[in-house]
C-alpha positions in Angstrom: 47.0 -5.3 21.6 46.5 -8.6 19.4 43.3 -9.2 21.9 42.0 -5.9 21.0 42.6 -6.4 17.0 41.2 -9.9 17.3 38.1 -8.4 19.2 37.6 -5.9 16.8 37.5 -8.7 14.0 35.1 -11.2 15.6 32.7 -8.0 16.1 33.0 -7.4 12.5 32.4 -10.7 11.2 29.2 -10.8 13.7 27.8 -8.0 12.5 28.3 -8.5 8.6 25.3 -11.0 8.5 23.2 -8.9 10.9 23.3 -6.5 7.9 22.5 -8.3 5.5 20.0 -10.7 7.8 16.8 -8.2 6.6 17.8 -8.2 2.7 17.8 -12.3 3.1 14.7 -12.2 4.7 13.0 -10.5 2.6 14.5 -12.2 -0.4 13.2 -15.7 0.9 9.6 -14.0 1.4 9.5 -12.4 -2.3 8.7 -15.6 -4.0 5.6 -16.2 -1.9 4.7 -12.5 -2.5 5.1 -12.9 -6.3 3.0 -16.2 -6.1 0.3 -14.0 -4.0 -0.3 -11.8 -7.1 -0.4 -14.6 -9.4 -3.4 -15.8 -7.4 -5.0 -12.4 -7.2 -4.6 -12.1 -10.7 -7.1 -15.3 -11.7 -9.4 -14.2 -8.6 -7.9 -17.3 -6.4 -8.6 -15.1 -3.1 -8.1 -18.1 -0.8 -4.9 -19.1 -2.5 -3.8 -15.5 -2.5 -4.3 -15.1 0.8 -2.3 -18.1 1.9 0.6 -17.0 -0.5 0.8 -13.7 1.2 0.5 -14.9 4.5 3.5 -17.4 3.6 5.5 -14.8 3.0 4.6 -12.9 5.9 5.9 -16.2 7.9 9.0 -15.7 6.0 9.4 -12.1 6.6 7.0 -10.5 9.1 7.6 -6.9 8.5 7.1 -7.4 4.8 4.5 -4.4 4.6 3.5 -4.9 1.1 2.7 -8.5 1.9 0.0 -7.4 4.4 -1.5 -5.0 2.1 -1.7 -7.9 -0.5 -3.2 -10.4 2.5 -5.4 -7.4 3.5 -6.9 -7.1 -0.3 -7.3 -10.7 -0.7 -9.3 -10.4 2.7 -11.5 -7.8 1.2 -12.5 -9.5 -2.0 -13.5 -12.5 0.1 -15.6 -10.0 2.2 -13.7 -10.6 5.0 -13.7 -7.1 5.9 -12.4 -7.4 10.1 -9.4 -9.8 8.5 -8.6 -7.0 6.2 -8.1 -4.4 8.4 -6.1 -6.1 10.8 -4.1 -6.7 8.0 -4.1 -3.4 6.4 -3.4 -2.1 9.9 -0.1 -4.0 10.4 0.7 -2.6 6.8 0.5 0.9 7.7 2.0 0.2 11.5 5.4 -1.5 9.8 5.3 1.7 7.1 4.9 4.1 10.3 7.8 2.3 12.3 9.9 2.7 9.0 9.7 6.8 9.1 12.5 7.9 9.9 14.8 4.6 9.1 18.4 5.8 8.4 20.5 4.0 6.1 24.5 3.4 6.5 25.3 4.8 3.1 23.7 5.9 0.0 24.0 2.5 -2.0 22.0 0.8 0.4 19.5 3.2 0.5 19.0 3.7 -3.2 18.8 -0.5 -3.2 16.0 -0.4 -0.8 14.2 2.1 -2.9 14.9 0.3 -6.2 14.0 -3.3 -4.7 10.5 -1.7 -3.6 9.6 -0.1 -6.7 10.9 -4.0 -8.8 8.6 -5.3 -6.7 5.6 -3.3 -7.7 6.8 -3.5 -11.5 6.8 -7.3 -11.4 3.1 -7.1 -10.5 2.2 -5.0 -12.8 4.1 -6.4 -15.8 2.1 -9.6 -14.6 -1.3 -7.8 -14.9 -0.6 -6.3 -18.3 0.2 -9.1 -19.8 -3.4 -10.9 -19.1 -5.2 -8.0 -18.0 -8.9 -8.0 -19.9 -11.9 -8.2 -17.3 -13.1 -5.2 -16.2 -12.0 -6.2 -12.7 -8.3 -6.9 -13.9 -8.2 -3.6 -15.8 -9.2 -2.1 -12.6 -6.5 -3.8 -10.5 -4.0 -2.9 -12.9 -4.8 1.0 -12.9 -4.9 0.7 -9.2 -1.1 -0.8 -9.4 -0.1 1.8 -11.5 -1.3 4.8 -9.3 0.3 2.6 -6.3 3.7 2.9 -8.1 3.2 6.5 -8.7 2.3 6.8 -5.0 5.4 4.8 -4.1 8.1 6.9 -6.3 7.0 10.2 -5.3 7.0 8.8 -1.8 10.7 7.9 -1.8 11.6 11.4 -3.9 10.3 13.4 -0.8 12.5 11.2 1.3 16.1 12.1 2.1 18.8 10.7 0.2 19.8 8.8 3.5 16.6 8.4 5.2 13.1 7.3 5.0 11.2 10.7 6.4 8.1 10.2 5.2 4.9 8.4 7.1 2.4 6.2 5.1 1.8 5.6 1.4 -1.7 7.0 0.3 -2.9 4.1 -0.9 -2.4 2.1 2.6 -4.6 4.8 4.0 -7.1 4.8 0.8 -7.1 1.0 1.9 -7.8 1.2 5.6 -10.6 3.6 4.6 -12.2 1.0 2.2 -12.1 -1.9 4.8 -13.7 0.6 7.4 -16.5 1.8 4.9 -17.5 -1.6 4.1 -17.6 -2.5 8.1 -19.9 1.0 7.5 -17.8 2.7 10.2 -18.1 5.8 8.3 -16.0 8.1 10.8 -13.1 5.8 10.2 -13.4 5.7 6.9 -13.4 9.4 6.5 -10.6 9.8 8.6 -8.3 7.2 6.7 -9.4 8.7 3.4 -8.6 12.3 4.5 -5.4 11.1 5.3 -4.8 9.8 2.1 -5.3 13.1 0.7 -3.2 14.6 3.0 -0.4 12.3 2.1 -1.3 12.8 -1.6 -3.4 15.4 -2.6 -3.7 14.1 -6.2 -5.2 10.5 -5.2 -8.6 11.1 -7.3 -9.7 8.0 -5.5 -9.5 8.9 -2.1 -11.6 11.8 -3.3 -14.1 10.2 -4.7 -14.5 7.7 -2.0 -14.6 10.9 0.5 -17.6 11.8 -1.7 -19.6 8.4 -0.9 -19.0 8.9 2.5 -20.6 12.5 2.7 -23.4 11.0 0.4 -24.1 8.4 3.3 -24.0 10.8 6.1 -26.1 13.7 4.5 -23.5 16.3 3.9 -24.1 16.6 -0.2 -22.4 20.0 -0.5 -19.1 18.0 0.8 -20.0 15.0 -1.7 -20.3 17.5 -4.3 -17.1 19.4 -3.8 -14.9 16.4 -3.5 -16.4 14.8 -6.3 -15.2 18.3 -8.6 -11.5 17.9 -7.0 -11.4 14.5 -7.6 -12.2 15.1 -11.5 -9.6 18.0 -11.3 -6.8 14.9 -10.7 -7.9 13.4 -14.2 -10.3 10.3 -11.7 -13.2 9.2 -13.7 -16.0 9.6 -11.0 -19.0 7.3 -11.6 -21.7 9.0 -13.4 -24.4 7.5 -10.6 -22.3 9.0 -7.8 -22.9 12.5 -9.7 -26.1 11.9 -10.2 -27.1 10.7 -7.0 -25.6 13.8 -5.2 -27.2 15.8 -7.8 -30.7 14.5 -6.8 -29.8 15.3 -3.3 -28.8 19.0 -4.1 -31.8 19.7 -5.5 
């Protein structure tokens, strides 16, 4: 009897660190992740990429660190590398779909930690954003937060049943587009719209793909759909599509 009790106690003690380990791993990676965004804010792309990679080295399952790495690579025009990082980000989100938490508090902490991470990045950008590029990135971050919050709201109380947030598909589409993989870019932008019908940027980017591939009516329809979400479409894009429609 004593042996059985001792065995149960040892198993319980052995299991406790394993339960805490993922959060401890993420906590060790977070300073590097935040540093990456500090470098992004001042457009130090190479330093940002190194910081995001350090976060990944600490926590190989840090999905948003891969997203940050992909964005830094995009800024350095390393499109193939960005595609690899974004793909890993997508794969981690997909692997997390169906995640079950041991209790409601664990689920709530996971969601809140993710939102707090992006809130901190938004706060940093809000303090100093003045250039058009920084202001654009701030708007993208705010949109990313909205999508992430809705992603969590659609999930169950004790699980993550959804797949990939729209902003990840949007990033994948942009990497493919810059590599002139138009069919793949279209696929990812459509996936972004399927994940979030209010993703005006994805609809706008779809219009660009349609324009590039000679489907001018589809481009016009996509622009109108983007504007219905409140997205501000570049007037030159609308003019280019109108000229092709005749």
